[in-house]
N, C-alpha and C positions, 0 to 999 in steps of 0.2 A: 503493499500500500503505500502510496505517495506520502511523504512527510508534510507537504503543503498542497494546496489547490493547484492542480495543474493547469487550470484556466489562468489563475493570476501569474503563474511562472510564464505560460506562454505571452500574456499581455507584457510582461516586464521584457522578456527577450524581443517581442516586437518593437518595443519602444526604443531598445538598443540599437536594432539595425531596422530602422524605418522604411529603407528602400528595399528590403528582400522582398522576393516573390516566393510565396509558400501555399501550398495545398494542405489544408487541415484535414487529415485522413480520419476516418470513422465518424465525422459530424458532430461530435461532441455527445454522442450516445444519448442518454436520458437527460443531457443538458443541451439539446439540439438547437433550441432557439436562442439560447445565450450565445452559443457560438455563431450562430448565424448573425447575430446583432454585432459581434466583432467583426465578422468578414465583411459586414455591410460598411463598415468605416474605412476600408482599404481596397483600392482597385487592384492591388496586388495579391490579394488573399481570394483563395477559392476553397470553399466547403464541399469535401467528398463525402457523400452520404452512404456509401456502398455497405458498410458494415451495419449501420442504423437501419437501413431498410430491410436488411435480412434478420438481425437480431430480434428486433422488437416488434415483429409482425404479430398484429391482433391487438397491440396495445394503443393506447392514446397517442403514442408517437406518430402511429399512422396518420392522424389528423395533422399533426405538426408538419409532417412531410408532405402533405397533400398541400397545405398552405404555402410552404416554402416552394414547391413546385409550381404553384399558380401566381405566386406574387415576387418570387425570389430567383427566377429561372435564370438569370444572368450571373449569378453567384455560386451555383451548385453544380455539381458534376457527380457521377457515378462511376465506380470501378466495377471489379468483379469480386474482390476479396477471395479469390482462389487460394488456397485449398479449402478454406472454411466452409464454404459452399459450393455445389457443383455450379458450373457456368450456366447450365440449362435452367436451374432453379432461380438464379440471379436474373437471368434474362426474362423469365416468365413473370417475376416479381416486379420488375422495373417496367415491362410493358404493360401490366395492370395499373401500376402507380401513375403511369404517363398517358394511359388511354383516352383520358378526357381532356388532355390540353390540347391547344392548338398545335399544328405543326412546328411552328417558330418556337415555342416554350419547348417542346419535346427535343427538337434538335439542339436548342442551347444546351439542355442538361445531358443529353447522350452524347454529344461531341462538340459542338461549336465552342463551348467554353473552354474546354480541355485544348482545344486546337489553338484558341486564341492565347490561352496561357502561356504554351510553347512555341507561339509565333508560326505556326504550321499554315 
């Protein structure tokens, strides 16, 4: 267990290197919206929710993810989290989670944000 809150450790580190570009992996878990707020303040940060979308299926976090996908689509991305979950399962869950979004929002979350982050 961490000796101090990892969120505040990250905030301090980001303040020390304000020009860093960083993908925050796992989306903050149960603190998803708190980490989303952090990402909101820096165009150099991107929130990867691949672990969160799989680990907390069926919980209230599904609603938080749906909210982020609808209103925060330019700051979120998804990976695969292999080997923790089979690729096919992750693909199915992400397809379900993005099925009601516009094509633009889905594209942002699925590939555009990460492509822009890496300058592809």
